[in-house]
N, C-alpha and C positions, 0 to 999 in steps of 0.2 A: 447451822449445820442443814445438808441437804440429805437426809434421809440419815446414814451413819458416816458418809464423809462431808470434810468441811465445804460450805458452797463456794465456788469461784471467785478469786479477790475479794475475800470477805476479811481475811486473819489480820489482826493487827497485833502489832508486838511493841511492848516496851521494856526498856532494859533500865534496871536501877545498879548502877556500878559506879566504880570508878576508875579510872585509864590513867596509867602513870608510864614514864619511859623505862624499858629494863634496864636502865642505869639508876634509875629513883630520883633521878634529877629532876624531872620535870612532870606536872602533873596536867593533863589536858582535860578533865572534867571530873566531876565528882556528883552524882546524882543519888548519891546511898541516903538512905534516911536515917535522922538522929534519933537519938533511944527515945522510945516513945512518940516518935513521930509517925506522920500517917501520909498517906497519897492517895487521894481519889483518882481512879480511873476509868475515862469515859469511853463508851464505845457507841457512836452516832451515827451510823450507816443506816441508810434506808434498806428495809427489811426487800431481801431478794427473792424473785419467785421461786417457789418451792423448798424456802427454808421452813424446817420443822424444830427447831432448837436454836438456843444461844448456848453457848459452851463456853468456859473460861477457866484457867488454870494458873498457878504461881509455881514456877520450877526455879528452886535455887541453885546456885552452882557455888560453892563457897569457896571451891579452889581455882576458879576461873584464871586469877592473875598467873597463880603458878603453872596452869596450864599453858598459858601464852607465853610465858617466860621459858619453860621448856621446849615447846615448839622452835620459838625462835632461837634458842641455844644450838639446838640440833642443827637449824640450818646454817649458822654461822662460824659453826667451828670444826675442825677436824678432830674426833675422838677416837680413843682406843676402842676396842670391843669391848672391852671390860666398861669405859667410861659410857658408853654410848646403852650398854645394857643398863645401866644403873640409872641413868636420865629416861629410857624408855619406860622402866618399872614405875620409877615414880610418875611420869607423865601418866601411866594407865591407870595407877592409884587415883590421882588426882582427877582424872577423866570420871571414873566411876563415883567420884564424891556427889553427884549432883541427885536432887531428888524433888519430887513432887511434893509440895506444902498443902497445896488446895486444888481442887479441881470440882467443877460443878457444872451439869449438863442441865437446863429448864427447858421444857416443852414450849414453843410458843401457840399462843390462841388461836 
């Protein structure tokens, strides 16, 4: 952090997920953790001039696969107004299911 905002070009993001085709026939990748598994995340950038803190967080999006599905479905099909409203309601619900599991900021010496 440079003051209260992230320092330019220092953000790093790692996504742990599974990507499957919308028809469920193909799995492109799976980086999820097995039960009891762990993952070590490393941040190995040199300290940027003006950096005052290091901040990290874990955000969980349990319904990300449904969000992708509903967005693709809306784009691919012509729906009745009632069908579209139902899909949009489900999409809004699933987009709202994300939450921050952990967040911490440590001041740099």
